[in-house]
All heavy atoms as TSV, in Angstrom:
chain	resi	resn	atom	element	x	y	z
A	1	MET	N	N	46.956	96.562	35.722
A	1	MET	CA	C	48.368	96.108	35.149
A	1	MET	C	C	49.463	97.148	35.406
A	1	MET	O	O	50.491	96.777	35.876
A	1	MET	CB	C	48.075	95.888	33.643
A	1	MET	CG	C	49.235	94.955	33.112
A	1	MET	SD	S	49.248	94.557	31.347
A	1	MET	CE	C	47.609	93.952	31.078
A	2	PHE	N	N	49.008	98.427	35.126
A	2	PHE	CA	C	50.115	99.402	35.376
A	2	PHE	C	C	49.746	100.187	36.666
A	2	PHE	O	O	48.522	100.375	36.912
A	2	PHE	CB	C	50.142	100.541	34.254
A	2	PHE	CG	C	50.547	99.932	32.842
A	2	PHE	CD1	C	49.494	99.631	31.929
A	2	PHE	CD2	C	51.776	99.620	32.651
A	2	PHE	CE1	C	49.970	99.179	30.699
A	2	PHE	CE2	C	52.221	99.188	31.416
A	2	PHE	CZ	C	51.371	98.962	30.468
A	3	SER	N	N	50.770	100.371	37.475
A	3	SER	CA	C	50.459	100.962	38.821
A	3	SER	C	C	50.506	102.488	38.537
A	3	SER	O	O	51.311	103.014	37.854
A	3	SER	CB	C	51.569	100.566	39.814
A	3	SER	OG	O	52.821	100.976	39.412
A	4	ARG	N	N	49.613	103.248	39.239
A	4	ARG	CA	C	49.598	104.656	39.167
A	4	ARG	C	C	50.479	105.213	40.249
A	4	ARG	O	O	50.396	104.858	41.409
A	4	ARG	CB	C	48.126	105.076	39.512
A	4	ARG	CG	C	47.392	105.687	38.275
A	4	ARG	CD	C	46.047	106.181	38.516
A	4	ARG	NE	N	46.008	107.027	39.673
A	4	ARG	CZ	C	44.822	107.464	40.227
A	4	ARG	NH1	N	43.713	106.952	39.714
A	4	ARG	NH2	N	44.812	108.201	41.275
A	5	ARG	N	N	51.394	106.126	39.797
A	5	ARG	CA	C	52.260	106.687	40.773
A	5	ARG	C	C	51.781	108.121	41.075
A	5	ARG	O	O	51.644	108.888	40.062
A	5	ARG	CB	C	53.696	106.718	40.250
A	5	ARG	CG	C	54.298	105.371	39.979
A	5	ARG	CD	C	55.740	105.384	39.564
A	5	ARG	NE	N	56.542	106.091	40.582
A	5	ARG	CZ	C	57.251	105.429	41.572
A	5	ARG	NH1	N	57.278	104.179	41.640
A	5	ARG	NH2	N	57.972	106.189	42.395
A	6	GLU	N	N	51.533	108.477	42.196
A	6	GLU	CA	C	51.065	109.715	42.599
A	6	GLU	C	C	52.257	110.565	42.998
A	6	GLU	O	O	53.201	109.975	43.648
A	6	GLU	CB	C	50.080	109.689	43.759
A	6	GLU	CG	C	48.763	108.856	43.376
A	6	GLU	CD	C	47.710	108.831	44.410
A	6	GLU	OE1	O	47.918	109.527	45.479
A	6	GLU	OE2	O	46.679	108.045	44.185
A	7	PRO	N	N	52.251	111.876	42.724
A	7	PRO	CA	C	53.472	112.634	43.159
A	7	PRO	C	C	53.470	112.774	44.709
A	7	PRO	O	O	52.495	112.915	45.378
A	7	PRO	CB	C	53.139	113.981	42.540
A	7	PRO	CG	C	51.711	114.063	42.235
A	7	PRO	CD	C	51.300	112.529	42.052
A	8	VAL	N	N	54.708	112.630	45.207
A	8	VAL	CA	C	54.947	112.852	46.786
A	8	VAL	C	C	55.823	113.952	46.784
A	8	VAL	O	O	56.917	114.058	46.236
A	8	VAL	CB	C	55.586	111.578	47.182
A	8	VAL	CG1	C	55.877	111.694	48.732
A	8	VAL	CG2	C	54.667	110.335	46.997
A	9	PRO	N	N	55.498	114.952	47.714
A	9	PRO	CA	C	56.452	116.079	47.975
A	9	PRO	C	C	57.814	115.618	48.439
A	9	PRO	O	O	57.832	114.695	49.282
A	9	PRO	CB	C	55.685	116.877	49.014
A	9	PRO	CG	C	54.272	116.405	49.022
A	9	PRO	CD	C	54.307	114.975	48.518
A	10	PHE	N	N	58.789	116.269	48.060
A	10	PHE	CA	C	60.109	115.915	48.495
A	10	PHE	C	C	60.358	116.057	49.918
A	10	PHE	O	O	61.114	115.222	50.495
A	10	PHE	CB	C	61.194	116.749	47.740
A	10	PHE	CG	C	62.586	116.482	48.122
A	10	PHE	CD1	C	63.188	115.307	47.592
A	10	PHE	CD2	C	63.268	117.312	48.940
A	10	PHE	CE1	C	64.476	115.021	47.929
A	10	PHE	CE2	C	64.611	116.925	49.332
A	10	PHE	CZ	C	65.191	115.872	48.860
A	11	ALA	N	N	59.756	116.948	50.545
A	11	ALA	CA	C	59.922	117.204	51.972
A	11	ALA	C	C	59.332	115.993	52.874
A	11	ALA	O	O	59.966	115.591	53.857
A	11	ALA	CB	C	59.102	118.518	52.396
A	12	PHE	N	N	58.252	115.413	52.305
A	12	PHE	CA	C	57.743	114.256	53.037
A	12	PHE	C	C	58.722	113.043	52.844
A	12	PHE	O	O	59.014	112.381	53.892
A	12	PHE	CB	C	56.433	113.914	52.401
A	12	PHE	CG	C	55.763	112.604	52.932
A	12	PHE	CD1	C	55.246	112.542	54.135
A	12	PHE	CD2	C	55.951	111.403	52.252
A	12	PHE	CE1	C	54.684	111.386	54.721
A	12	PHE	CE2	C	55.463	110.255	52.700
A	12	PHE	CZ	C	54.844	110.232	53.921
A	13	VAL	N	N	59.399	112.835	51.695
A	13	VAL	CA	C	60.333	111.793	51.540
A	13	VAL	C	C	61.543	111.963	52.442
A	13	VAL	O	O	61.963	111.148	53.076
A	13	VAL	CB	C	60.662	111.666	50.060
A	13	VAL	CG1	C	61.757	110.531	49.821
A	13	VAL	CG2	C	59.480	111.267	49.246
A	14	ALA	N	N	61.962	113.259	52.513
A	14	ALA	CA	C	63.199	113.504	53.338
A	14	ALA	C	C	62.950	113.358	54.741
A	14	ALA	O	O	63.765	112.911	55.503
A	14	ALA	CB	C	63.639	114.907	53.048
A	15	GLU	N	N	61.680	113.701	55.158
A	15	GLU	CA	C	61.289	113.622	56.608
A	15	GLU	C	C	61.158	112.102	57.030
A	15	GLU	O	O	61.374	111.701	58.045
A	15	GLU	CB	C	60.001	114.319	56.790
A	15	GLU	CG	C	59.557	114.344	58.227
A	15	GLU	CD	C	58.244	115.144	58.462
A	15	GLU	OE1	O	58.129	116.174	57.733
A	15	GLU	OE2	O	57.468	114.810	59.362
A	16	ALA	N	N	60.695	111.289	55.989
A	16	ALA	CA	C	60.481	109.862	56.272
A	16	ALA	C	C	61.774	109.101	56.570
A	16	ALA	O	O	61.743	108.125	57.283
A	16	ALA	CB	C	59.767	109.227	55.109
A	17	ASP	N	N	62.858	109.647	56.059
A	17	ASP	CA	C	64.218	108.973	56.276
A	17	ASP	C	C	64.619	109.118	57.737
A	17	ASP	O	O	65.301	108.251	58.344
A	17	ASP	CB	C	65.274	109.578	55.324
A	17	ASP	CG	C	65.073	109.028	54.018
A	17	ASP	OD1	O	64.311	108.093	53.739
A	17	ASP	OD2	O	65.549	109.741	53.003
A	18	ARG	N	N	64.222	110.180	58.389
A	18	ARG	CA	C	64.769	110.448	59.768
A	18	ARG	C	C	63.698	110.351	60.764
A	18	ARG	O	O	63.831	110.691	61.855
A	18	ARG	CB	C	65.438	111.777	59.837
A	18	ARG	CG	C	64.433	112.999	59.498
A	18	ARG	CD	C	65.209	114.269	59.687
A	18	ARG	NE	N	64.316	115.358	59.341
A	18	ARG	CZ	C	64.491	116.183	58.334
A	18	ARG	NH1	N	65.359	116.055	57.500
A	18	ARG	NH2	N	63.536	117.127	58.160
A	19	PHE	N	N	62.562	109.666	60.380
A	19	PHE	CA	C	61.443	109.515	61.365
A	19	PHE	C	C	61.748	108.485	62.375
A	19	PHE	O	O	62.328	107.415	62.068
A	19	PHE	CB	C	60.223	109.063	60.575
A	19	PHE	CG	C	58.961	108.809	61.465
A	19	PHE	CD1	C	58.366	109.849	62.027
A	19	PHE	CD2	C	58.506	107.621	61.644
A	19	PHE	CE1	C	57.271	109.588	62.787
A	19	PHE	CE2	C	57.483	107.308	62.485
A	19	PHE	CZ	C	56.769	108.428	63.112
A	20	ARG	N	N	61.515	108.841	63.594
A	20	ARG	CA	C	61.793	107.785	64.744
A	20	ARG	C	C	60.406	107.579	65.428
A	20	ARG	O	O	59.674	108.494	65.619
A	20	ARG	CB	C	62.738	108.374	65.799
A	20	ARG	CG	C	64.088	108.626	65.157
A	20	ARG	CD	C	64.890	107.413	65.181
A	20	ARG	NE	N	66.214	107.636	64.767
A	20	ARG	CZ	C	66.872	106.881	63.907
A	20	ARG	NH1	N	66.298	105.758	63.402
A	20	ARG	NH2	N	68.087	107.123	63.459
A	21	SER	N	N	60.192	106.399	65.618
A	21	SER	CA	C	58.932	105.995	66.294
A	21	SER	C	C	59.056	106.079	67.778
A	21	SER	O	O	60.058	105.919	68.345
A	21	SER	CB	C	58.526	104.525	65.926
A	21	SER	OG	O	57.414	104.127	66.737
A	22	ASN	N	N	58.014	106.455	68.509
A	22	ASN	CA	C	57.944	106.596	69.908
A	22	ASN	C	C	57.520	105.289	70.591
A	22	ASN	O	O	57.314	105.240	71.794
A	22	ASN	CB	C	57.290	107.795	70.393
A	22	ASN	CG	C	55.746	107.754	69.991
A	22	ASN	OD1	O	55.401	106.797	69.230
A	22	ASN	ND2	N	55.000	108.642	70.485
A	23	VAL	N	N	57.324	104.234	69.789
A	23	VAL	CA	C	56.848	102.902	70.317
A	23	VAL	C	C	58.017	101.996	70.395
A	23	VAL	O	O	58.630	101.841	69.429
A	23	VAL	CB	C	55.687	102.456	69.298
A	23	VAL	CG1	C	55.309	101.067	69.935
A	23	VAL	CG2	C	54.566	103.331	69.328
A	24	THR	N	N	58.275	101.628	71.555
A	24	THR	CA	C	59.415	100.682	71.711
A	24	THR	C	C	59.023	99.227	71.416
A	24	THR	O	O	57.873	98.877	71.803
A	24	THR	CB	C	59.979	100.732	73.049
A	24	THR	OG1	O	58.991	100.472	74.061
A	24	THR	CG2	C	60.511	102.088	73.472
A	25	PRO	N	N	59.796	98.536	70.703
A	25	PRO	CA	C	59.503	97.147	70.439
A	25	PRO	C	C	59.567	96.341	71.710
A	25	PRO	O	O	60.135	96.565	72.677
A	25	PRO	CB	C	60.528	96.693	69.511
A	25	PRO	CG	C	61.614	97.603	69.718
A	25	PRO	CD	C	61.098	98.858	70.178
A	26	PRO	N	N	58.784	95.221	71.766
A	26	PRO	CA	C	58.879	94.374	73.013
A	26	PRO	C	C	60.245	93.785	73.236
A	26	PRO	O	O	60.922	93.570	72.253
A	26	PRO	CB	C	57.794	93.275	72.665
A	26	PRO	CG	C	57.564	93.330	71.233
A	26	PRO	CD	C	57.899	94.758	70.772
A	27	PRO	N	N	60.552	93.577	74.397
A	27	PRO	CA	C	61.880	92.893	74.694
A	27	PRO	C	C	62.009	91.528	74.091
A	27	PRO	O	O	61.010	90.793	74.085
A	27	PRO	CB	C	62.063	92.949	76.136
A	27	PRO	CG	C	60.646	93.023	76.629
A	27	PRO	CD	C	59.854	93.752	75.649
A	28	ARG	N	N	63.201	91.137	73.703
A	28	ARG	CA	C	63.355	89.820	73.066
A	28	ARG	C	C	63.290	88.674	74.211
A	28	ARG	O	O	63.745	88.873	75.369
A	28	ARG	CB	C	64.804	89.643	72.519
A	28	ARG	CG	C	64.943	90.631	71.345
A	28	ARG	CD	C	66.192	90.405	70.590
A	28	ARG	NE	N	66.072	89.085	69.889
A	28	ARG	CZ	C	67.317	88.630	69.167
A	28	ARG	NH1	N	68.270	89.276	69.034
A	28	ARG	NH2	N	67.081	87.488	68.598
A	29	GLU	N	N	62.652	87.617	73.856
A	29	GLU	CA	C	62.551	86.620	74.840
A	29	GLU	C	C	63.777	85.773	74.951
A	29	GLU	O	O	64.508	85.641	73.924
A	29	GLU	CB	C	61.429	85.616	74.413
A	29	GLU	CG	C	60.014	86.199	74.396
A	29	GLU	CD	C	58.945	85.190	73.969
A	29	GLU	OE1	O	59.336	84.013	73.812
A	29	GLU	OE2	O	57.825	85.580	73.614
A	30	LYS	N	N	64.215	85.365	76.163
A	30	LYS	CA	C	65.420	84.609	76.398
A	30	LYS	C	C	65.220	83.241	75.818
A	30	LYS	O	O	64.193	82.620	75.993
A	30	LYS	CB	C	65.827	84.610	77.860
A	30	LYS	CG	C	66.375	85.882	78.317
A	30	LYS	CD	C	67.030	85.658	79.663
A	30	LYS	CE	C	68.189	86.552	79.830
A	30	LYS	NZ	N	68.943	86.062	80.948
A	31	SER	N	N	66.241	82.706	75.171
A	31	SER	CA	C	66.132	81.432	74.665
A	31	SER	C	C	66.253	80.374	75.824
A	31	SER	O	O	67.058	80.528	76.800
A	31	SER	CB	C	67.229	81.061	73.673
A	31	SER	OG	O	67.177	81.913	72.471
A	32	SER	N	N	65.367	79.421	75.767
A	32	SER	CA	C	65.487	78.363	76.764
A	32	SER	C	C	66.534	77.324	76.531
A	32	SER	O	O	67.223	77.435	75.524
A	32	SER	CB	C	64.085	77.523	76.861
A	32	SER	OG	O	63.948	76.747	75.669
A	33	ALA	N	N	66.834	76.548	77.514
A	33	ALA	CA	C	67.953	75.581	77.329
A	33	ALA	C	C	67.664	74.623	76.317
A	33	ALA	O	O	68.589	74.261	75.572
A	33	ALA	CB	C	68.100	74.850	78.717
A	34	GLY	N	N	66.470	74.240	76.140
A	34	GLY	CA	C	66.106	73.275	74.976
A	34	GLY	C	C	66.305	74.000	73.714
A	34	GLY	O	O	66.784	73.336	72.689
A	35	GLN	N	N	66.055	75.225	73.468
A	35	GLN	CA	C	66.202	75.891	72.249
A	35	GLN	C	C	67.702	76.111	71.945
A	35	GLN	O	O	68.110	75.799	70.734
A	35	GLN	CB	C	65.555	77.270	72.186
A	35	GLN	CG	C	64.032	77.247	72.207
A	35	GLN	CD	C	63.445	78.568	72.292
A	35	GLN	OE1	O	64.005	79.562	72.886
A	35	GLN	NE2	N	62.213	78.762	71.840
A	36	ILE	N	N	68.472	76.296	72.902
A	36	ILE	CA	C	69.930	76.444	72.757
A	36	ILE	C	C	70.505	75.101	72.337
A	36	ILE	O	O	71.282	75.024	71.411
A	36	ILE	CB	C	70.590	77.115	73.958
A	36	ILE	CG1	C	70.113	78.544	74.205
A	36	ILE	CG2	C	72.093	76.987	73.849
A	36	ILE	CD1	C	70.575	79.172	75.533
A	37	ALA	N	N	70.013	74.041	73.014
A	37	ALA	CA	C	70.540	72.682	72.702
A	37	ALA	C	C	70.169	72.259	71.290
A	37	ALA	O	O	70.914	71.594	70.565
A	37	ALA	CB	C	70.010	71.715	73.760
A	38	GLY	N	N	68.945	72.634	70.995
A	38	GLY	CA	C	68.464	72.369	69.626
A	38	GLY	C	C	69.247	73.010	68.523
A	38	GLY	O	O	69.639	72.344	67.531
A	39	ARG	N	N	69.545	74.248	68.780
A	39	ARG	CA	C	70.398	75.079	67.767
A	39	ARG	C	C	71.777	74.428	67.715
A	39	ARG	O	O	72.357	74.331	66.596
A	39	ARG	CB	C	70.450	76.530	68.019
A	39	ARG	CG	C	69.182	77.242	67.933
A	39	ARG	CD	C	69.348	78.679	68.292
A	39	ARG	NE	N	67.960	79.344	68.477
A	39	ARG	CZ	C	67.671	80.353	69.314
A	39	ARG	NH1	N	68.594	80.802	69.990
A	39	ARG	NH2	N	66.483	80.826	69.239
A	40	TRP	N	N	72.338	74.106	68.872
A	40	TRP	CA	C	73.685	73.516	68.819
A	40	TRP	C	C	73.601	72.180	68.151
A	40	TRP	O	O	74.510	71.833	67.306
A	40	TRP	CB	C	74.074	73.309	70.322
A	40	TRP	CG	C	75.540	72.753	70.411
A	40	TRP	CD1	C	76.632	73.645	70.306
A	40	TRP	CD2	C	75.939	71.448	70.630
A	40	TRP	NE1	N	77.758	72.837	70.591
A	40	TRP	CE2	C	77.299	71.572	70.776
A	40	TRP	CE3	C	75.229	70.368	70.884
A	40	TRP	CZ2	C	78.036	70.322	70.968
A	40	TRP	CZ3	C	75.928	69.173	71.095
A	40	TRP	CH2	C	77.374	69.228	71.167
A	41	LEU	N	N	72.579	71.343	68.398
A	41	LEU	CA	C	72.599	70.059	67.745
A	41	LEU	C	C	72.316	70.201	66.226
A	41	LEU	O	O	72.933	69.337	65.420
A	41	LEU	CB	C	71.349	69.145	68.336
A	41	LEU	CG	C	71.184	67.810	67.941
A	41	LEU	CD1	C	72.441	66.956	68.228
A	41	LEU	CD2	C	69.915	67.221	68.552
A	42	LEU	N	N	71.606	71.194	65.858
A	42	LEU	CA	C	71.313	71.395	64.462
A	42	LEU	C	C	72.817	71.688	63.687
A	42	LEU	O	O	72.994	71.264	62.698
A	42	LEU	CB	C	70.341	72.482	64.181
A	42	LEU	CG	C	69.951	72.839	62.673
A	42	LEU	CD1	C	69.449	71.661	62.070
A	42	LEU	CD2	C	69.093	73.947	62.579
A	43	GLY	N	N	73.400	72.612	64.377
A	43	GLY	CA	C	74.762	73.033	63.862
A	43	GLY	C	C	75.690	71.941	63.691
A	43	GLY	O	O	76.364	71.742	62.713
A	44	VAL	N	N	75.814	71.067	64.793
A	44	VAL	CA	C	76.636	69.861	64.761
A	44	VAL	C	C	76.279	68.902	63.686
A	44	VAL	O	O	77.047	68.377	62.979
A	44	VAL	CB	C	76.748	69.197	66.139
A	44	VAL	CG1	C	77.356	67.852	66.136
A	44	VAL	CG2	C	77.382	70.159	67.121
A	45	THR	N	N	74.928	68.732	63.468
A	45	THR	CA	C	74.376	67.829	62.477
A	45	THR	C	C	74.781	68.383	60.987
A	45	THR	O	O	75.296	67.527	60.193
A	45	THR	CB	C	72.984	67.679	62.541
A	45	THR	OG1	O	72.579	67.261	63.935
A	45	THR	CG2	C	72.359	66.696	61.514
A	46	ILE	N	N	74.616	69.614	60.815
A	46	ILE	CA	C	75.023	70.115	59.453
A	46	ILE	C	C	76.422	69.974	59.257
A	46	ILE	O	O	76.933	69.629	58.188
A	46	ILE	CB	C	74.529	71.646	59.391
A	46	ILE	CG1	C	72.977	71.748	59.427
A	46	ILE	CG2	C	75.162	72.361	58.183
A	46	ILE	CD1	C	72.413	73.084	59.546
A	47	ILE	N	N	77.357	70.244	60.240
A	47	ILE	CA	C	78.757	70.243	60.092
A	47	ILE	C	C	79.127	68.713	59.795
A	47	ILE	O	O	79.929	68.314	58.911
A	47	ILE	CB	C	79.480	70.791	61.237
A	47	ILE	CG1	C	79.334	72.352	61.241
A	47	ILE	CG2	C	80.966	70.414	61.231
A	47	ILE	CD1	C	79.809	72.943	62.534
A	48	ALA	N	N	78.582	67.833	60.598
A	48	ALA	CA	C	78.789	66.392	60.445
A	48	ALA	C	C	78.325	65.890	58.917
A	48	ALA	O	O	79.054	65.080	58.395
A	48	ALA	CB	C	78.114	65.500	61.445
A	49	ALA	N	N	77.298	66.421	58.433
A	49	ALA	CA	C	76.846	66.031	57.142
A	49	ALA	C	C	77.848	66.523	56.064
A	49	ALA	O	O	78.133	65.836	55.145
A	49	ALA	CB	C	75.421	66.659	56.916
A	50	LEU	N	N	78.314	67.816	56.168
A	50	LEU	CA	C	79.300	68.219	55.260
A	50	LEU	C	C	80.577	67.469	55.325
A	50	LEU	O	O	81.085	67.127	54.309
A	50	LEU	CB	C	79.650	69.721	55.553
A	50	LEU	CG	C	78.449	70.701	55.277
A	50	LEU	CD1	C	78.796	72.141	55.698
A	50	LEU	CD2	C	78.062	70.711	53.805
A	51	VAL	N	N	81.028	67.128	56.466
A	51	VAL	CA	C	82.306	66.428	56.578
A	51	VAL	C	C	82.072	64.920	56.120
A	51	VAL	O	O	82.870	64.408	55.353
A	51	VAL	CB	C	82.778	66.254	58.138
A	51	VAL	CG1	C	83.885	65.340	58.270
A	51	VAL	CG2	C	83.192	67.678	58.539
A	52	GLY	N	N	80.953	64.378	56.320
A	52	GLY	CA	C	80.600	63.068	55.829
A	52	GLY	C	C	80.517	63.049	54.346
A	52	GLY	O	O	80.997	62.154	53.685
A	53	SER	N	N	79.941	64.116	53.814
A	53	SER	CA	C	79.988	64.084	52.295
A	53	SER	C	C	81.224	64.249	51.669
A	53	SER	O	O	81.575	63.774	50.556
A	53	SER	CB	C	78.998	65.230	51.905
A	53	SER	OG	O	79.571	66.457	52.143
A	54	LEU	N	N	82.145	64.986	52.335
A	54	LEU	CA	C	83.474	65.109	51.821
A	54	LEU	C	C	84.281	63.771	52.002
A	54	LEU	O	O	84.986	63.353	51.075
A	54	LEU	CB	C	84.256	66.161	52.608
A	54	LEU	CG	C	84.037	67.598	52.295
A	54	LEU	CD1	C	84.813	68.520	53.318
A	54	LEU	CD2	C	84.556	67.906	50.899
A	55	VAL	N	N	84.100	63.083	53.116
A	55	VAL	CA	C	84.726	61.789	53.290
A	55	VAL	C	C	84.274	60.805	52.264
A	55	VAL	O	O	85.041	60.012	51.713
A	55	VAL	CB	C	84.484	61.242	54.728
A	55	VAL	CG1	C	84.842	59.817	54.883
A	55	VAL	CG2	C	85.232	62.153	55.661
A	56	LEU	N	N	82.877	60.733	52.101
A	56	LEU	CA	C	82.408	59.768	51.101
A	56	LEU	C	C	82.627	60.200	49.639
A	56	LEU	O	O	82.762	59.318	48.700
A	56	LEU	CB	C	80.849	59.600	51.339
A	56	LEU	CG	C	80.576	58.969	52.606
A	56	LEU	CD1	C	79.070	58.895	52.784
A	56	LEU	CD2	C	81.032	57.530	52.670
A	57	GLY	N	N	82.785	61.423	49.305
A	57	GLY	CA	C	82.901	61.979	48.003
A	57	GLY	C	C	84.334	62.007	47.539
A	57	GLY	O	O	84.649	62.087	46.288
A	58	MET	N	N	85.381	62.041	48.419
A	58	MET	CA	C	86.743	62.340	48.135
A	58	MET	C	C	87.212	61.089	47.135
A	58	MET	O	O	87.919	61.258	46.133
A	58	MET	CB	C	87.620	62.425	49.258
A	58	MET	CG	C	87.508	63.874	49.881
A	58	MET	SD	S	87.881	65.218	48.694
A	58	MET	CE	C	89.610	65.064	48.552
A	59	PRO	N	N	86.880	59.885	47.448
A	59	PRO	CA	C	87.373	58.766	46.643
A	59	PRO	C	C	86.868	58.908	45.194
A	59	PRO	O	O	87.547	58.562	44.183
A	59	PRO	CB	C	86.905	57.525	47.295
A	59	PRO	CG	C	86.694	57.939	48.683
A	59	PRO	CD	C	86.293	59.257	48.661
A	60	ALA	N	N	85.766	59.453	44.967
A	60	ALA	CA	C	85.091	59.455	43.664
A	60	ALA	C	C	85.710	60.739	42.914
A	60	ALA	O	O	85.748	60.798	41.704
A	60	ALA	CB	C	83.638	59.846	43.772
A	61	LEU	N	N	86.329	61.706	43.658
A	61	LEU	CA	C	86.951	62.868	43.006
A	61	LEU	C	C	88.403	62.606	42.712
A	61	LEU	O	O	88.977	63.309	41.890
A	61	LEU	CB	C	86.840	64.027	43.892
A	61	LEU	CG	C	85.412	64.562	44.121
A	61	LEU	CD1	C	85.449	65.666	45.150
A	61	LEU	CD2	C	84.829	65.001	42.800
A	62	THR	N	N	89.072	61.562	43.202
A	62	THR	CA	C	90.453	61.327	42.918
A	62	THR	C	C	90.627	60.640	41.666
A	62	THR	O	O	89.733	59.794	41.244
A	62	THR	CB	C	91.084	60.521	44.112
A	62	THR	OG1	O	90.382	59.295	44.123
A	62	THR	CG2	C	91.047	61.262	45.432
A	63	VAL	N	N	91.648	60.858	40.891
A	63	VAL	CA	C	91.983	60.309	39.729
A	63	VAL	C	C	93.023	59.236	39.950
A	63	VAL	O	O	94.152	59.444	40.371
A	63	VAL	CB	C	92.398	61.282	38.612
A	63	VAL	CG1	C	92.783	60.559	37.321
A	63	VAL	CG2	C	91.383	62.389	38.472
A	64	ASP	N	N	92.672	57.986	39.573
A	64	ASP	CA	C	93.687	56.887	39.798
A	64	ASP	C	C	94.261	56.642	38.461
A	64	ASP	O	O	93.718	56.029	37.613
A	64	ASP	CB	C	92.889	55.650	40.274
A	64	ASP	CG	C	93.832	54.546	40.641
A	64	ASP	OD1	O	94.984	54.866	40.889
A	64	ASP	OD2	O	93.324	53.365	40.896
A	65	HIS	N	N	95.599	57.042	38.279
A	65	HIS	CA	C	96.312	56.971	36.980
A	65	HIS	C	C	96.786	55.455	36.758
A	65	HIS	O	O	96.877	55.119	35.622
A	65	HIS	CB	C	97.445	57.848	37.014
A	65	HIS	CG	C	97.118	59.286	37.040
A	65	HIS	ND1	N	96.523	59.857	35.795
A	65	HIS	CD2	C	97.192	60.298	37.848
A	65	HIS	CE1	C	96.260	61.098	36.179
A	65	HIS	NE2	N	96.731	61.364	37.337
A	66	SER	N	N	97.022	54.693	37.730
A	66	SER	CA	C	97.486	53.350	37.560
A	66	SER	C	C	96.391	52.445	37.013
A	66	SER	O	O	96.718	51.609	36.274
A	66	SER	CB	C	97.999	52.697	38.975
A	66	SER	OG	O	96.835	52.617	39.843
A	67	ALA	N	N	95.122	52.783	37.305
A	67	ALA	CA	C	94.046	51.947	36.695
A	67	ALA	C	C	93.895	52.230	35.336
A	67	ALA	O	O	93.585	51.305	34.400
A	67	ALA	CB	C	92.678	52.110	37.458
A	68	THR	N	N	94.053	53.419	34.858
A	68	THR	CA	C	93.825	53.684	33.348
A	68	THR	C	C	95.084	53.242	32.515
A	68	THR	O	O	94.928	52.961	31.372
A	68	THR	CB	C	93.704	55.206	33.152
A	68	THR	OG1	O	94.832	55.843	33.788
A	68	THR	CG2	C	92.484	55.751	33.918
A	69	ASP	N	N	96.235	53.178	33.159
A	69	ASP	CA	C	97.428	52.736	32.406
A	69	ASP	C	C	97.330	51.135	32.173
A	69	ASP	O	O	97.843	50.658	31.087
A	69	ASP	CB	C	98.758	52.993	33.093
A	69	ASP	CG	C	98.867	54.535	33.160
A	69	ASP	OD1	O	98.357	55.192	32.337
A	69	ASP	OD2	O	99.648	54.889	34.046
A	70	THR	N	N	96.878	50.382	33.107
A	70	THR	CA	C	96.925	48.925	32.934
A	70	THR	C	C	95.729	48.359	32.061
A	70	THR	O	O	95.700	47.332	31.516
A	70	THR	CB	C	96.799	48.221	34.307
A	70	THR	OG1	O	95.608	48.672	35.001
A	70	THR	CG2	C	97.998	48.586	35.159
A	71	GLN	N	N	94.667	49.198	31.948
A	71	GLN	CA	C	93.454	48.760	31.145
A	71	GLN	C	C	93.627	49.090	29.750
A	71	GLN	O	O	93.860	50.396	29.390
A	71	GLN	CB	C	92.121	49.298	31.750
A	71	GLN	CG	C	91.833	48.786	33.139
A	71	GLN	CD	C	90.543	49.370	33.650
A	71	GLN	OE1	O	89.994	50.326	32.979
A	71	GLN	NE2	N	90.006	48.956	34.687
A	72	GLN	N	N	93.666	48.185	28.733
A	72	GLN	CA	C	93.737	48.469	27.432
A	72	GLN	C	C	92.645	47.740	26.731
A	72	GLN	O	O	92.326	46.667	27.087
A	72	GLN	CB	C	95.138	48.128	26.773
A	72	GLN	CG	C	96.241	48.866	27.398
A	72	GLN	CD	C	97.560	48.590	26.840
A	72	GLN	OE1	O	97.698	47.484	26.115
A	72	GLN	NE2	N	98.578	49.312	26.973
A	73	SER	N	N	92.069	48.263	25.650
A	73	SER	CA	C	91.003	47.569	24.930
A	73	SER	C	C	91.872	46.478	23.969
A	73	SER	O	O	92.978	46.640	23.683
A	73	SER	CB	C	90.228	48.561	24.086
A	73	SER	OG	O	91.063	49.078	23.136
A	74	GLN	N	N	90.899	45.482	23.545
A	74	GLN	CA	C	91.460	44.564	22.615
A	74	GLN	C	C	91.756	45.168	21.263
A	74	GLN	O	O	92.736	44.693	20.709
A	74	GLN	CB	C	90.446	43.431	22.427
A	74	GLN	CG	C	90.196	42.601	23.677
A	74	GLN	CD	C	89.205	41.473	23.491
A	74	GLN	OE1	O	88.546	41.418	22.443
A	74	GLN	NE2	N	89.080	40.597	24.472
A	75	ALA	N	N	91.144	46.248	20.964
A	75	ALA	CA	C	91.442	46.803	19.647
A	75	ALA	C	C	92.872	47.479	19.677
A	75	ALA	O	O	93.593	47.500	18.671
A	75	ALA	CB	C	90.445	47.911	19.222
A	76	SER	N	N	93.261	47.985	20.821
A	76	SER	CA	C	94.571	48.672	20.825
A	76	SER	C	C	95.676	47.573	20.814
A	76	SER	O	O	96.841	47.947	20.587
A	76	SER	CB	C	94.634	49.614	22.079
A	76	SER	OG	O	94.520	48.858	23.283
A	77	GLN	N	N	95.375	46.377	21.388
A	77	GLN	CA	C	96.338	45.343	21.371
A	77	GLN	C	C	96.541	44.597	19.968
A	77	GLN	O	O	97.451	43.915	19.853
A	77	GLN	CB	C	95.977	44.263	22.406
A	77	GLN	CG	C	96.135	44.827	23.840
A	77	GLN	CD	C	95.586	43.797	24.849
A	77	GLN	OE1	O	95.111	42.786	24.514
A	77	GLN	NE2	N	95.687	44.203	26.160
A	78	GLY	N	N	95.666	44.870	19.063
A	78	GLY	CA	C	95.713	44.335	17.865
A	78	GLY	C	C	95.103	42.974	17.732
A	78	GLY	O	O	95.294	42.161	16.721
A	79	HIS	N	N	94.282	42.644	18.629
A	79	HIS	CA	C	93.501	41.247	18.596
A	79	HIS	C	C	92.173	41.451	17.888
A	79	HIS	O	O	91.396	42.226	17.921
A	79	HIS	CB	C	93.285	40.717	19.947
A	79	HIS	CG	C	94.561	40.340	20.572
A	79	HIS	ND1	N	94.850	40.539	21.771
A	79	HIS	CD2	C	95.696	39.519	20.091
A	79	HIS	CE1	C	96.058	40.069	22.082
A	79	HIS	NE2	N	96.508	39.409	21.160
């Protein structure tokens, strides 16, 4: 349940910050044309979804004052 912390010499911690490995990482693979097209298509799809949600959601977010003024309940008319 409780982790045991063992003392670490300060020199070791300081040395670990500036340690450089002599092993070079493998070179990055070049993206194929299909991968580039897929990323581009994914980006366009996400942007189109955001724009579409704005287009469909804007009418629901607008407040129509003319509709609230013309509608009155029967109780407010005195009937």
